[in-house]
N, C-alpha and C positions, 0 to 999 in steps of 0.2 A: 836613271832619271828620265824625265819626259823627253821624248824625241830621240832617244838613243837606242830604243828597241830592247832595253834591259827591263825585264818585268820583276826582277828580284827586289826585295824590300831593303832599302838602304838603311844604314845604321847612323844614328846621330852621335854615338860615342863608340869607343873601342871596348866597352865592357863585355865580358863573356856572359851571354845569357843562354848558353846551352843548358837544356833541362838537367837538373841534378836534384834528387829528392831532398837532401838536407838544405841546400841553398834555397830551393823553392819554399820550403817550410819557413825559413827565416824571412824571406821576402814577403810571404803571405802574412806572417806575424807583424812585420814592419808596416805593411799596409794598414792593418787594423789599428796598431798603436798610433801611427801618424794621423789616422783619421780622427781618433779620439783626442789626442794631445797636441797634434801638430809636430813639426820637426824639432823646433826649439826645446819644447818641454819634454820630449821623449828621450829615453836613455837606452843605451845598448842593453843594459841589464833588464829593463822592462820588456824589450823585444825578445831577449833570451827567455824570460819567464813565459811570455806569450807563445813562444815556439817550443817550449818544453825542453830546453837545453841549457847548458851552462854559458855564462858570460864569455868564457874563454873559447867555447865552441863557436859562438857567433863571430868572435874576432879572428878565428882561424879562417873563416870564409870572407869576412869583410873587415878590414883594418880600422874603419871608422864609419860614422853615420853618413858622411858625405858620399863615400864610395858606395855604401849600401843603397842610398837614395838614387844615385845615378844608375846603378844596376837595375833598381826597381823601375825607374822610368823607362829605361831601355827595354826591359822585358815587357812592360805594359804596352808600350808602343808596338813592339814586334808582334806580340800576341794578338792585339786588336787588329793590326794591319793584315795579319795572316788569316784571321777569322773572317774578315769581310772581303778577302781577296784583293786588297789594295794593289792596284796595277799602275806602275809608274811609267809605262811604255809610251803613253800619249797623254796630252793635256786633258782630253775628254775623260779617259778612264781614271785619271787622277782626281779630277773634280767629282766624278761619280763616287769614287772611293771615299773622299772626304765626307760626302753626304751620307754614305753608308756608315761611316764611323760615328757621325753625329747621331744617327738612329740607333746604333749599337749602344752608345753611352746612355741613352734614355731607357733602352730595354734592359741593359745590364750595367747599372750605375756603380757596381763595386769598383772602388779605386778612383772614381771620378771626383768625389768629395775630397779624398786624400790629396789628389794632385792639386786641386784648387786651393786648399788650405796651405799646403807647403809652398806653392808658387807665390802666394800672397806674402808669406813670411819672407821668402827669398828676395823680395824687392830690395831689402836692405843690402847695400854693397858689401858689408862685412859678414853677411850671413854665409855659413859654410856651404849652403846649396845654391848660392847666387850664380856662380859660374855654370853649374849644371843646368839650372832652369834657363839661363840665358842661351846656352848651347841648344837646348830643346827648341826654343822659339826661333833661333837662327836657322835650325834645320827645317822647321815648318815654313819659314819665309823662303828659304832657298829652294825647297822642292816645289812650292807654289809658283815661284818665279820661273822655274824650269818648265812647269806645266803650261803656264801662260805664254811663255816664249814659243812653245810648240804650237799652241793655238794660233798665235800671231803668224808664225811661219806658214801655216796651212790656210790662212785667211779666215780663221774661225773665231778670232778674238772680237768680242762684241763691245768693248769699251775703249774706243780710240781716244776718248777724252781723258782716260786715266792711264798714266804711264805704268808699265809692267811692275816696276819696283814698288809703286804705291799700291797697286792692286794686290800684290803679294802681302804687303803689310795689312791691308784691309782684311784679306782672307784669314791671316793668322789672328787678327784682333777679333774677328767674328767667331772664330772657332773657340776662343777663350771666353769672350764676353757673353755670348749667347748661352754657353754652358753655365756660367755663373748665374745668369738671370733665371735659368731653369731650376737650378739648385735652390734658389731663394723663393721661387714661385713656380711650382711644378705644372701649373696650368698654362704657362707660357709655351707656345708651340715653337720651340727653338729649332727643331728640324726643318719645319716649313719656312721659317724666317731665313735659315741658312740656305735652303734650296733656292729661294727667290733671289737672294743676293748672288749666289754662285752662278745662277742661270744668266745673270746680266753680263758675265764675262765670256760667255760662249754663245755663238749664233746657232749652234745645234742643240737640240733638246738633251738635257742631262738625264 
C-alpha cells in the first residue's frame, strides 16, 4: 500500500489467479460470453461451449458463475496492474499508475465492456455478483485513500478543501464513470479528463 514501501500488487480477493492453461481458457471464454450476454443471461454451459470443453469440466475449476466472475475480475486487475507496472509504494506512483491503466483501457479495450456490463447488472442487491463488484470498488477506494494519505503526509496533497475519504470516492467514481462515457462515445478523451482531475490531488506533476 502507499507509504509502506511495498511495491507488490495487492489483491482485492483471495481467488487464485496463478496462470493455468485450462482455467485461463475458461476465463477468456467467460469474458467473451459476458460481453455479449451479460452475467445474468449467460450460462455455465454457454461458457463451456465457448471454451471448447464440457459443462462438468468448467465446474471442476469454478463451482458457479459468481466464483468464476470474481476470479475473472481478480485476474483482469492483476494483469493490467502488472502490465503498466502499477506501483503502490507512494501516492505519486499510484496516481501515475491509475492514469496508465486508463490509457491501457483505451488502447486495449478487451474486457472493459464486459466489466461495465456486469458491474451495472450487479447493482441489484440480490445479484450473485453484487458482493464481488462491491469488494472491487471498496478495494479501489481503499488503495486510493492510502495513496492520498501518503501525499498528505509528504505535504504533496493538493486539495485541502476535499477530505481524503471523499477524494478517494471521487477517484473511484471517475475511474468508472469516464470509462462508461468513453464506451458510449469513443471521441471522449477519458484519459485526459482523468489526468486533469488526478493532477488536482497532487502538487507535483503526474
